[in-house]
All heavy atoms as a GROMACS GRO file, in nm:
protein
  457
    1MET      N    1  -0.635  -0.978  -2.869
    1MET     CA    2  -0.673  -0.851  -2.923
    1MET      C    3  -0.590  -0.743  -2.860
    1MET      O    4  -0.541  -0.655  -2.928
    1MET     CB    5  -0.814  -0.831  -2.895
    1MET     CG    6  -0.872  -0.699  -2.955
    1MET     SD    7  -1.048  -0.685  -2.921
    1MET     CE    8  -1.063  -0.522  -2.883
    2LEU      N    9  -0.586  -0.730  -2.722
    2LEU     CA   10  -0.514  -0.625  -2.662
    2LEU      C   11  -0.363  -0.629  -2.676
    2LEU      O   12  -0.295  -0.530  -2.665
    2LEU     CB   13  -0.551  -0.620  -2.516
    2LEU     CG   14  -0.696  -0.572  -2.483
    2LEU    CD1   15  -0.721  -0.578  -2.336
    2LEU    CD2   16  -0.725  -0.433  -2.540
    3GLN      N   17  -0.311  -0.746  -2.696
    3GLN     CA   18  -0.166  -0.765  -2.717
    3GLN      C   19  -0.114  -0.698  -2.844
    3GLN      O   20   0.009  -0.664  -2.857
    3GLN     CB   21  -0.121  -0.902  -2.702
    3GLN     CG   22  -0.172  -0.993  -2.815
    3GLN     CD   23  -0.302  -1.069  -2.780
    3GLN    OE1   24  -0.369  -1.030  -2.685
    3GLN    NE2   25  -0.330  -1.175  -2.854
    4ASN      N   26  -0.194  -0.672  -2.934
    4ASN     CA   27  -0.162  -0.609  -3.066
    4ASN      C   28  -0.165  -0.458  -3.063
    4ASN      O   29  -0.136  -0.390  -3.162
    4ASN     CB   30  -0.250  -0.662  -3.182
    4ASN     CG   31  -0.229  -0.809  -3.198
    4ASN    OD1   32  -0.122  -0.863  -3.174
    4ASN    ND2   33  -0.328  -0.872  -3.253
    5ILE      N   34  -0.212  -0.393  -2.951
    5ILE     CA   35  -0.231  -0.245  -2.947
    5ILE      C   36  -0.089  -0.175  -2.949
    5ILE      O   37  -0.067  -0.096  -3.024
    5ILE     CB   38  -0.317  -0.204  -2.836
    5ILE    CG1   39  -0.461  -0.252  -2.862
    5ILE    CG2   40  -0.310  -0.055  -2.815
    5ILE    CD1   41  -0.556  -0.211  -2.755
    6GLY      N   42  -0.010  -0.210  -2.858
    6GLY     CA   43   0.118  -0.149  -2.843
    6GLY      C   44   0.105  -0.024  -2.764
    6GLY      O   45  -0.001   0.035  -2.736
    7ILE      N   46   0.227   0.040  -2.737
    7ILE     CA   47   0.226   0.169  -2.659
    7ILE      C   48   0.166   0.285  -2.738
    7ILE      O   49   0.090   0.357  -2.679
    7ILE     CB   50   0.375   0.198  -2.620
    7ILE    CG1   51   0.430   0.093  -2.530
    7ILE    CG2   52   0.382   0.335  -2.549
    7ILE    CD1   53   0.355   0.075  -2.399
    8PRO      N   54   0.202   0.311  -2.865
    8PRO     CA   55   0.132   0.421  -2.939
    8PRO      C   56  -0.021   0.417  -2.942
    8PRO      O   57  -0.089   0.516  -2.920
    8PRO     CB   58   0.192   0.415  -3.077
    8PRO     CG   59   0.317   0.334  -3.060
    8PRO     CD   60   0.298   0.244  -2.948
    9GLY      N   61  -0.070   0.288  -2.966
    9GLY     CA   62  -0.213   0.273  -2.969
    9GLY      C   63  -0.277   0.295  -2.827
    9GLY      O   64  -0.380   0.360  -2.820
   10LEU      N   65  -0.212   0.258  -2.724
   10LEU     CA   66  -0.258   0.276  -2.587
   10LEU      C   67  -0.261   0.431  -2.555
   10LEU      O   68  -0.361   0.479  -2.498
   10LEU     CB   69  -0.176   0.201  -2.485
   10LEU     CG   70  -0.219   0.205  -2.344
   10LEU    CD1   71  -0.357   0.150  -2.327
   10LEU    CD2   72  -0.119   0.134  -2.250
   11ILE      N   73  -0.160   0.501  -2.593
   11ILE     CA   74  -0.152   0.644  -2.567
   11ILE      C   75  -0.266   0.711  -2.648
   11ILE      O   76  -0.330   0.803  -2.597
   11ILE     CB   77  -0.017   0.694  -2.606
   11ILE    CG1   78   0.092   0.642  -2.511
   11ILE    CG2   79  -0.014   0.846  -2.616
   11ILE    CD1   80   0.237   0.673  -2.546
   12LEU      N   81  -0.297   0.671  -2.768
   12LEU     CA   82  -0.397   0.724  -2.856
   12LEU      C   83  -0.531   0.706  -2.786
   12LEU      O   84  -0.615   0.802  -2.781
   12LEU     CB   85  -0.392   0.666  -2.990
   12LEU     CG   86  -0.497   0.727  -3.086
   12LEU    CD1   87  -0.476   0.876  -3.118
   12LEU    CD2   88  -0.494   0.637  -3.218
   13VAL      N   89  -0.552   0.584  -2.738
   13VAL     CA   90  -0.681   0.560  -2.674
   13VAL      C   91  -0.692   0.644  -2.544
   13VAL      O   92  -0.804   0.696  -2.525
   13VAL     CB   93  -0.691   0.411  -2.638
   13VAL    CG1   94  -0.807   0.381  -2.544
   13VAL    CG2   95  -0.701   0.323  -2.754
   14LEU      N   96  -0.589   0.660  -2.468
   14LEU     CA   97  -0.599   0.746  -2.350
   14LEU      C   98  -0.622   0.890  -2.381
   14LEU      O   99  -0.695   0.957  -2.312
   14LEU     CB  100  -0.471   0.723  -2.262
   14LEU     CG  101  -0.455   0.593  -2.192
   14LEU    CD1  102  -0.323   0.579  -2.132
   14LEU    CD2  103  -0.565   0.565  -2.095
   15VAL      N  104  -0.558   0.940  -2.485
   15VAL     CA  105  -0.578   1.084  -2.525
   15VAL      C  106  -0.727   1.102  -2.571
   15VAL      O  107  -0.792   1.201  -2.529
   15VAL     CB  108  -0.482   1.113  -2.632
   15VAL    CG1  109  -0.516   1.256  -2.692
   15VAL    CG2  110  -0.340   1.130  -2.574
   16ILE      N  111  -0.785   1.015  -2.644
   16ILE     CA  112  -0.916   1.020  -2.693
   16ILE      C  113  -1.011   1.009  -2.576
   16ILE      O  114  -1.112   1.090  -2.568
   16ILE     CB  115  -0.950   0.908  -2.800
   16ILE    CG1  116  -0.872   0.934  -2.924
   16ILE    CG2  117  -1.096   0.900  -2.824
   16ILE    CD1  118  -0.873   0.826  -3.031
   17ALA      N  119  -0.989   0.926  -2.480
   17ALA     CA  120  -1.070   0.917  -2.356
   17ALA      C  121  -1.062   1.053  -2.282
   17ALA      O  122  -1.169   1.094  -2.231
   17ALA     CB  123  -1.032   0.800  -2.279
   18LEU      N  124  -0.945   1.105  -2.270
   18LEU     CA  125  -0.924   1.225  -2.203
   18LEU      C  126  -1.007   1.341  -2.268
   18LEU      O  127  -1.076   1.427  -2.205
   18LEU     CB  128  -0.786   1.266  -2.193
   18LEU     CG  129  -0.740   1.393  -2.115
   18LEU    CD1  130  -0.789   1.377  -1.968
   18LEU    CD2  131  -0.597   1.420  -2.121
   19ILE      N  132  -1.005   1.347  -2.402
   19ILE     CA  133  -1.079   1.442  -2.479
   19ILE      C  134  -1.230   1.424  -2.456
   19ILE      O  135  -1.303   1.517  -2.438
   19ILE     CB  136  -1.043   1.444  -2.623
   19ILE    CG1  137  -0.890   1.491  -2.638
   19ILE    CG2  138  -1.134   1.522  -2.710
   19ILE    CD1  139  -0.839   1.469  -2.774
   20ILE      N  140  -1.279   1.299  -2.470
   20ILE     CA  141  -1.416   1.275  -2.468
   20ILE      C  142  -1.482   1.297  -2.329
   20ILE      O  143  -1.578   1.365  -2.314
   20ILE     CB  144  -1.458   1.131  -2.518
   20ILE    CG1  145  -1.426   1.122  -2.665
   20ILE    CG2  146  -1.595   1.096  -2.486
   20ILE    CD1  147  -1.427   0.984  -2.725
   21PHE      N  148  -1.414   1.232  -2.226
   21PHE     CA  149  -1.473   1.242  -2.090
   21PHE      C  150  -1.422   1.354  -2.002
   21PHE      O  151  -1.482   1.385  -1.906
   21PHE     CB  152  -1.449   1.099  -2.022
   21PHE     CG  153  -1.509   0.992  -2.095
   21PHE    CD1  154  -1.433   0.889  -2.155
   21PHE    CD2  155  -1.645   0.979  -2.097
   21PHE    CE1  156  -1.488   0.791  -2.218
   21PHE    CE2  157  -1.708   0.877  -2.161
   21PHE     CZ  158  -1.627   0.776  -2.222
   22GLY      N  159  -1.302   1.404  -2.029
   22GLY     CA  160  -1.251   1.513  -1.948
   22GLY      C  161  -1.170   1.455  -1.840
   22GLY      O  162  -1.191   1.337  -1.791
   23PRO      N  163  -1.086   1.533  -1.777
   23PRO     CA  164  -1.000   1.487  -1.664
   23PRO      C  165  -1.075   1.462  -1.537
   23PRO      O  166  -1.030   1.369  -1.454
   23PRO     CB  167  -0.898   1.593  -1.641
   23PRO     CG  168  -0.966   1.720  -1.697
   23PRO     CD  169  -1.050   1.673  -1.807
   24SER      N  170  -1.191   1.514  -1.510
   24SER     CA  171  -1.265   1.486  -1.388
   24SER      C  172  -1.339   1.357  -1.388
   24SER      O  173  -1.357   1.299  -1.281
   24SER     CB  174  -1.360   1.601  -1.362
   24SER     OG  175  -1.457   1.609  -1.468
   25LYS      N  176  -1.374   1.301  -1.506
   25LYS     CA  177  -1.445   1.178  -1.516
   25LYS      C  178  -1.359   1.064  -1.530
   25LYS      O  179  -1.392   0.949  -1.494
   25LYS     CB  180  -1.534   1.181  -1.627
   25LYS     CG  181  -1.659   1.269  -1.614
   25LYS     CD  182  -1.759   1.200  -1.526
   25LYS     CE  183  -1.893   1.262  -1.525
   25LYS     NZ  184  -1.984   1.206  -1.438
   26LEU      N  185  -1.228   1.075  -1.564
   26LEU     CA  186  -1.150   0.957  -1.586
   26LEU      C  187  -1.121   0.860  -1.462
   26LEU      O  188  -1.123   0.745  -1.469
   26LEU     CB  189  -1.011   1.002  -1.653
   26LEU     CG  190  -1.016   1.033  -1.795
   26LEU    CD1  191  -0.877   1.070  -1.848
   26LEU    CD2  192  -1.072   0.923  -1.884
   27PRO      N  193  -1.098   0.925  -1.343
   27PRO     CA  194  -1.081   0.839  -1.228
   27PRO      C  195  -1.208   0.759  -1.201
   27PRO      O  196  -1.203   0.647  -1.158
   27PRO     CB  197  -1.056   0.936  -1.110
   27PRO     CG  198  -0.997   1.057  -1.181
   27PRO     CD  199  -1.071   1.069  -1.311
   28GLU      N  200  -1.327   0.822  -1.215
   28GLU     CA  201  -1.450   0.752  -1.201
   28GLU      C  202  -1.471   0.642  -1.290
   28GLU      O  203  -1.506   0.527  -1.250
   28GLU     CB  204  -1.568   0.845  -1.199
   28GLU     CG  205  -1.700   0.791  -1.174
   28GLU     CD  206  -1.812   0.896  -1.189
   28GLU    OE1  207  -1.784   1.014  -1.159
   28GLU    OE2  208  -1.921   0.863  -1.233
   29ILE      N  209  -1.432   0.664  -1.414
   29ILE     CA  210  -1.446   0.550  -1.511
   29ILE      C  211  -1.344   0.446  -1.485
   29ILE      O  212  -1.378   0.319  -1.499
   29ILE     CB  213  -1.422   0.619  -1.656
   29ILE    CG1  214  -1.539   0.710  -1.694
   29ILE    CG2  215  -1.407   0.510  -1.754
   29ILE    CD1  216  -1.511   0.789  -1.810
   30GLY      N  217  -1.222   0.482  -1.445
   30GLY     CA  218  -1.127   0.381  -1.403
   30GLY      C  219  -1.162   0.288  -1.291
   30GLY      O  220  -1.145   0.171  -1.299
   31ARG      N  221  -1.230   0.355  -1.198
   31ARG     CA  222  -1.283   0.273  -1.080
   31ARG      C  223  -1.395   0.179  -1.125
   31ARG      O  224  -1.394   0.069  -1.081
   31ARG     CB  225  -1.333   0.367  -0.965
   31ARG     CG  226  -1.215   0.420  -0.884
   31ARG     CD  227  -1.275   0.486  -0.754
   31ARG     NE  228  -1.351   0.602  -0.796
   31ARG     CZ  229  -1.301   0.729  -0.798
   31ARG    NH1  230  -1.172   0.752  -0.798
   31ARG    NH2  231  -1.380   0.834  -0.836
   32ALA      N  232  -1.481   0.228  -1.203
   32ALA     CA  233  -1.589   0.151  -1.253
   32ALA      C  234  -1.533   0.035  -1.336
   32ALA      O  235  -1.580  -0.084  -1.327
   32ALA     CB  236  -1.685   0.228  -1.337
   33PHE      N  237  -1.440   0.057  -1.426
   33PHE     CA  238  -1.380  -0.039  -1.504
   33PHE      C  239  -1.309  -0.152  -1.417
   33PHE      O  240  -1.312  -0.267  -1.442
   33PHE     CB  241  -1.275   0.019  -1.606
   33PHE     CG  242  -1.220  -0.081  -1.698
   33PHE    CD1  243  -1.300  -0.138  -1.799
   33PHE    CD2  244  -1.089  -0.114  -1.687
   33PHE    CE1  245  -1.237  -0.231  -1.891
   33PHE    CE2  246  -1.033  -0.211  -1.780
   33PHE     CZ  247  -1.111  -0.269  -1.875
   34GLY      N  248  -1.238  -0.112  -1.318
   34GLY     CA  249  -1.168  -0.194  -1.226
   34GLY      C  250  -1.259  -0.278  -1.149
   34GLY      O  251  -1.240  -0.406  -1.130
   35SER      N  252  -1.368  -0.227  -1.090
   35SER     CA  253  -1.471  -0.301  -1.024
   35SER      C  254  -1.544  -0.411  -1.112
   35SER      O  255  -1.574  -0.518  -1.076
   35SER     CB  256  -1.568  -0.218  -0.950
   35SER     OG  257  -1.651  -0.149  -1.045
   36THR      N  258  -1.562  -0.369  -1.237
   36THR     CA  259  -1.620  -0.459  -1.343
   36THR      C  260  -1.529  -0.574  -1.365
   36THR      O  261  -1.572  -0.690  -1.368
   36THR     CB  262  -1.647  -0.383  -1.466
   36THR    OG1  263  -1.741  -0.281  -1.436
   36THR    CG2  264  -1.713  -0.482  -1.571
   37LEU      N  265  -1.403  -0.545  -1.381
   37LEU     CA  266  -1.301  -0.653  -1.401
   37LEU      C  267  -1.294  -0.752  -1.279
   37LEU      O  268  -1.292  -0.870  -1.291
   37LEU     CB  269  -1.164  -0.598  -1.432
   37LEU     CG  270  -1.148  -0.545  -1.572
   37LEU    CD1  271  -1.003  -0.485  -1.591
   37LEU    CD2  272  -1.172  -0.650  -1.675
   38ARG      N  273  -1.295  -0.691  -1.159
   38ARG     CA  274  -1.287  -0.779  -1.040
   38ARG      C  275  -1.411  -0.866  -1.025
   38ARG      O  276  -1.397  -0.985  -0.993
   38ARG     CB  277  -1.278  -0.691  -0.912
   38ARG     CG  278  -1.140  -0.672  -0.863
   38ARG     CD  279  -1.143  -0.584  -0.740
   38ARG     NE  280  -1.127  -0.449  -0.787
   38ARG     CZ  281  -1.189  -0.345  -0.760
   38ARG    NH1  282  -1.273  -0.337  -0.668
   38ARG    NH2  283  -1.160  -0.221  -0.811
   39GLU      N  284  -1.530  -0.813  -1.056
   39GLU     CA  285  -1.656  -0.889  -1.058
   39GLU      C  286  -1.651  -1.004  -1.162
   39GLU      O  287  -1.693  -1.118  -1.124
   39GLU     CB  288  -1.769  -0.798  -1.071
   39GLU     CG  289  -1.910  -0.870  -1.074
   39GLU     CD  290  -1.936  -0.922  -0.943
   39GLU    OE1  291  -1.904  -0.860  -0.837
   39GLU    OE2  292  -2.012  -1.034  -0.928
   40PHE      N  293  -1.598  -0.970  -1.276
   40PHE     CA  294  -1.590  -1.073  -1.386
   40PHE      C  295  -1.491  -1.184  -1.341
   40PHE      O  296  -1.520  -1.299  -1.359
   40PHE     CB  297  -1.545  -1.000  -1.514
   40PHE     CG  298  -1.524  -1.101  -1.627
   40PHE    CD1  299  -1.635  -1.148  -1.691
   40PHE    CD2  300  -1.394  -1.139  -1.667
   40PHE    CE1  301  -1.622  -1.244  -1.796
   40PHE    CE2  302  -1.380  -1.232  -1.765
   40PHE     CZ  303  -1.492  -1.277  -1.832
   41LYS      N  304  -1.379  -1.142  -1.282
   41LYS     CA  305  -1.278  -1.240  -1.239
   41LYS      C  306  -1.334  -1.329  -1.132
   41LYS      O  307  -1.316  -1.444  -1.140
   41LYS     CB  308  -1.151  -1.172  -1.188
   41LYS     CG  309  -1.044  -1.257  -1.159
   41LYS     CD  310  -0.921  -1.173  -1.124
   41LYS     CE  311  -0.800  -1.258  -1.080
   41LYS     NZ  312  -0.687  -1.175  -1.039
   42SER      N  313  -1.409  -1.280  -1.029
   42SER     CA  314  -1.459  -1.357  -0.926
   42SER      C  315  -1.573  -1.452  -0.976
   42SER      O  316  -1.583  -1.563  -0.935
   42SER     CB  317  -1.508  -1.272  -0.808
   42SER     OG  318  -1.623  -1.195  -0.850
   43SER      N  319  -1.650  -1.402  -1.065
   43SER     CA  320  -1.756  -1.483  -1.125
   43SER      C  321  -1.696  -1.595  -1.208
   43SER      O  322  -1.746  -1.715  -1.199
   43SER     CB  323  -1.850  -1.398  -1.220
   43SER     OG  324  -1.913  -1.304  -1.150
   44THR      N  325  -1.596  -1.567  -1.279
   44THR     CA  326  -1.524  -1.670  -1.362
   44THR      C  327  -1.467  -1.781  -1.265
   44THR      O  328  -1.475  -1.894  -1.287
   44THR     CB  329  -1.421  -1.615  -1.446
   44THR    OG1  330  -1.463  -1.505  -1.524
   44THR    CG2  331  -1.351  -1.718  -1.537
   45LYS      N  332  -1.403  -1.734  -1.157
   45LYS     CA  333  -1.339  -1.832  -1.064
   45LYS      C  334  -1.460  -1.916  -1.003
   45LYS      O  335  -1.441  -2.042  -0.978
   45LYS     CB  336  -1.264  -1.761  -0.954
   45LYS     CG  337  -1.130  -1.716  -0.991
   45LYS     CD  338  -1.060  -1.649  -0.874
   45LYS     CE  339  -0.929  -1.604  -0.915
   45LYS     NZ  340  -0.854  -1.543  -0.802
   46GLU      N  341  -1.559  -1.854  -0.973
   46GLU     CA  342  -1.681  -1.926  -0.905
   46GLU      C  343  -1.730  -2.036  -1.009
   46GLU      O  344  -1.761  -2.142  -0.969
   46GLU     CB  345  -1.791  -1.826  -0.870
   46GLU     CG  346  -1.908  -1.890  -0.792
   46GLU     CD  347  -2.004  -1.780  -0.762
   46GLU    OE1  348  -1.963  -1.682  -0.699
   46GLU    OE2  349  -2.126  -1.807  -0.791
   47LEU      N  350  -1.746  -1.994  -1.128
   47LEU     CA  351  -1.798  -2.087  -1.232
   47LEU      C  352  -1.701  -2.209  -1.246
   47LEU      O  353  -1.747  -2.317  -1.267
   47LEU     CB  354  -1.822  -2.020  -1.365
   47LEU     CG  355  -1.952  -1.933  -1.378
   47LEU    CD1  356  -1.952  -1.856  -1.500
   47LEU    CD2  357  -2.066  -2.015  -1.357
   48LEU      N  358  -1.573  -2.174  -1.256
   48LEU     CA  359  -1.474  -2.281  -1.274
   48LEU      C  360  -1.471  -2.379  -1.159
   48LEU      O  361  -1.457  -2.500  -1.174
   48LEU     CB  362  -1.326  -2.220  -1.295
   48LEU     CG  363  -1.306  -2.148  -1.429
   48LEU    CD1  364  -1.173  -2.084  -1.435
   48LEU    CD2  365  -1.316  -2.256  -1.541
   49SER      N  366  -1.478  -2.326  -1.039
   49SER     CA  367  -1.481  -2.413  -0.915
   49SER      C  368  -1.603  -2.500  -0.920
   49SER      O  369  -1.601  -2.622  -0.877
   49SER     CB  370  -1.471  -2.322  -0.785
   49SER     OG  371  -1.580  -2.250  -0.772
   50GLU      N  372  -1.721  -2.439  -0.952
   50GLU     CA  373  -1.845  -2.522  -0.962
   50GLU      C  374  -1.835  -2.632  -1.063
   50GLU      O  375  -1.872  -2.739  -1.050
   50GLU     CB  376  -1.961  -2.437  -0.995
   50GLU     CG  377  -2.009  -2.345  -0.878
   50GLU     CD  378  -2.118  -2.261  -0.919
   50GLU    OE1  379  -2.172  -2.264  -1.032
   50GLU    OE2  380  -2.162  -2.177  -0.833
   51ASN      N  381  -1.763  -2.598  -1.180
   51ASN     CA  382  -1.747  -2.695  -1.286
   51ASN      C  383  -1.662  -2.801  -1.240
   51ASN      O  384  -1.678  -2.927  -1.271
   51ASN     CB  385  -1.700  -2.623  -1.414
   51ASN     CG  386  -1.697  -2.710  -1.536
   51ASN    OD1  387  -1.761  -2.807  -1.531
   51ASN    ND2  388  -1.617  -2.676  -1.637
   52GLN      N  389  -1.551  -2.778  -1.170
   52GLN     CA  390  -1.459  -2.878  -1.126
   52GLN      C  391  -1.518  -2.962  -1.013
   52GLN      O  392  -1.493  -3.081  -1.012
   52GLN     CB  393  -1.332  -2.809  -1.063
   52GLN     CG  394  -1.244  -2.748  -1.173
   52GLN     CD  395  -1.129  -2.674  -1.113
   52GLN    OE1  396  -1.114  -2.655  -0.990
   52GLN    NE2  397  -1.037  -2.640  -1.195
   53GLU      N  398  -1.609  -2.904  -0.936
   53GLU     CA  399  -1.675  -2.981  -0.830
   53GLU      C  400  -1.776  -3.079  -0.901
   53GLU      O  401  -1.786  -3.202  -0.856
   53GLU     CB  402  -1.759  -2.892  -0.734
   53GLU     CG  403  -1.674  -2.816  -0.638
   53GLU     CD  404  -1.750  -2.718  -0.559
   53GLU    OE1  405  -1.870  -2.723  -0.570
   53GLU    OE2  406  -1.688  -2.638  -0.482
   54ASP      N  407  -1.849  -3.037  -0.999
   54ASP     CA  408  -1.944  -3.124  -1.069
   54ASP      C  409  -1.867  -3.236  -1.146
   54ASP      O  410  -1.911  -3.342  -1.144
   54ASP     CB  411  -2.018  -3.037  -1.179
   54ASP     CG  412  -2.125  -2.945  -1.108
   54ASP    OD1  413  -2.154  -2.962  -0.987
   54ASP    OD2  414  -2.164  -2.858  -1.176
   55SER      N  415  -1.752  -3.203  -1.211
   55SER     CA  416  -1.677  -3.308  -1.280
   55SER      C  417  -1.618  -3.404  -1.178
   55SER      O  418  -1.605  -3.526  -1.218
   55SER     CB  419  -1.572  -3.243  -1.366
   55SER     OG  420  -1.475  -3.181  -1.290
   56SER      N  421  -1.571  -3.369  -1.065
   56SER     CA  422  -1.518  -3.456  -0.965
   56SER      C  423  -1.635  -3.544  -0.907
   56SER      O  424  -1.613  -3.661  -0.877
   56SER     CB  425  -1.440  -3.384  -0.852
   56SER     OG  426  -1.535  -3.313  -0.779
   57LYS      N  427  -1.755  -3.493  -0.896
   57LYS     CA  428  -1.864  -3.574  -0.840
   57LYS      C  429  -1.905  -3.680  -0.943
   57LYS      O  430  -1.946  -3.790  -0.909
   57LYS     CB  431  -1.974  -3.484  -0.809
   57LYS     CG  432  -1.960  -3.403  -0.691
   57LYS     CD  433  -2.083  -3.318  -0.661
   57LYS     CE  434  -2.065  -3.230  -0.538
   57LYS     NZ  435  -2.184  -3.142  -0.516
   58THR      N  436  -1.903  -3.654  -1.083
   58THR     CA  437  -1.937  -3.745  -1.174
   58THR      C  438  -1.835  -3.856  -1.198
   58THR      O  439  -1.879  -3.965  -1.244
   58THR     CB  440  -1.968  -3.671  -1.309
   58THR    OG1  441  -1.853  -3.606  -1.350
   58THR    CG2  442  -2.088  -3.582  -1.300
   59LYS      N  443  -1.712  -3.826  -1.162
   59LYS     CA  444  -1.607  -3.927  -1.185
   59LYS      C  445  -1.613  -4.027  -1.063
   59LYS      O  446  -1.569  -4.137  -1.080
   59LYS     CB  447  -1.470  -3.860  -1.188
   59LYS     CG  448  -1.446  -3.788  -1.314
   59LYS     CD  449  -1.306  -3.722  -1.314
   59LYS     CE  450  -1.281  -3.649  -1.441
   59LYS     NZ  451  -1.154  -3.591  -1.440
   60SER      N  452  -1.663  -3.987  -0.948
   60SER     CA  453  -1.663  -4.081  -0.835
   60SER      C  454  -1.775  -4.188  -0.840
   60SER      O  455  -1.869  -4.184  -0.902
   60SER     CB  456  -1.692  -3.997  -0.709
   60SER     OG  457  -1.590  -3.902  -0.690
   0.00000   0.00000   0.00000
């Protein structure tokens, strides 16, 4: 989905976000988005490692 946006679409999204939220809120929103992505990534890694452990136990 995101690979189809391109540079013009990304600039448009950033301009709309700047208009809606204002320049003072954008850093806060960026930090919240980054922490959400980090949490999602760590949860995904945890689930994958648990799945691999379970599959290795059933094969033994």
